[in-house]
C-alpha positions as CSV (number, residue, x, y, z in Angstrom):
1,X,80.5,223.5,31.8
2,X,80.7,226.6,29.5
3,X,77.4,228.0,30.9
4,X,78.5,227.4,34.5
5,X,81.7,229.4,33.7
6,X,79.8,232.2,32.1
7,X,77.4,232.6,35.0
8,X,80.0,232.1,37.8
9,X,80.9,234.8,40.2
10,X,84.7,234.2,39.8
11,X,86.1,236.4,37.1
12,X,88.1,234.4,34.5
13,X,91.7,235.7,34.9
14,X,92.9,233.7,31.9
15,X,91.3,231.6,29.3
16,X,90.3,228.1,30.4
17,X,92.9,225.6,29.1
18,X,95.9,227.6,30.2
19,X,97.6,228.2,33.4
20,X,95.5,227.4,36.5
21,X,92.4,227.2,34.3
22,X,93.7,224.0,32.6
23,X,93.5,222.1,36.0
24,X,93.4,218.7,34.5
25,X,91.0,219.5,31.6
26,X,91.2,216.9,28.9
27,X,89.5,215.9,25.7
28,X,90.6,212.3,26.4
29,X,92.1,211.9,22.9
30,X,92.4,208.1,22.5
31,X,94.9,208.2,19.6
32,X,98.5,209.3,19.2
33,X,99.2,213.0,18.4
34,X,99.9,212.2,14.7
35,X,96.2,211.5,14.2
36,X,95.4,215.0,15.7
37,X,97.2,216.8,12.9
38,X,97.2,216.7,9.1
39,X,99.9,218.1,6.8
40,X,98.7,219.8,3.6
41,X,100.1,217.9,0.7
42,X,100.6,221.2,-1.4
43,X,102.1,223.6,1.2
44,X,103.2,221.4,4.0
45,X,101.3,223.4,6.6
46,X,100.1,221.4,9.6
47,X,96.4,221.8,10.5
48,X,94.2,220.1,13.2
49,X,92.7,216.9,11.7
50,X,89.0,216.6,11.1
51,X,89.0,213.5,13.3
52,X,90.4,215.6,16.3
53,X,87.9,218.4,15.6
54,X,85.0,215.9,15.6
55,X,86.3,214.3,18.9
56,X,86.7,217.7,20.5
57,X,83.3,218.9,19.5
58,X,81.6,216.1,21.4
59,X,81.2,217.3,25.0
60,X,81.1,213.7,26.2
61,X,84.8,213.5,25.5
62,X,85.7,216.3,27.9
63,X,86.6,215.8,31.5
64,X,88.2,218.0,34.2
65,X,90.2,217.5,37.4
66,X,89.3,218.3,41.0
67,X,91.5,221.3,40.9
68,X,89.2,222.8,38.2
69,X,86.2,222.3,40.5
70,X,88.1,224.0,43.2
71,X,88.8,227.0,41.1
72,X,85.2,227.1,39.5
73,X,82.9,225.5,42.1
74,X,79.8,226.9,40.4
75,X,80.4,224.3,37.6
76,X,79.6,221.4,39.9
77,X,76.1,220.2,39.2
78,X,76.1,221.8,35.8
79,X,77.0,218.7,33.9
80,X,80.5,218.7,35.5
81,X,81.3,216.0,38.0
C-alpha cells in the first residue's frame, strides 16, 4: 500500500491516517486499548506497548475501507483489496 501511495498521481494533502486519508484504515487491534500502552514504573510516562508495535508492524494486520480506495485508486491491485 505504501508503494502504491508513493507512486500515485494524487498528491497526499495530509498524512494517511488523518482526515480523509484515514478512510477506514485499521490495524485491527484485537485487544483493549490498555494493552496498547504501557506506563513507565519510574516516571509514569505512557508509551506504546511492544505488543502493539509488533502487531502494527505486521502488514497482514492492516486493512482499509472502500473510501480509501476511492481516494487512492492506484493502491488497488498493489496488495490492497
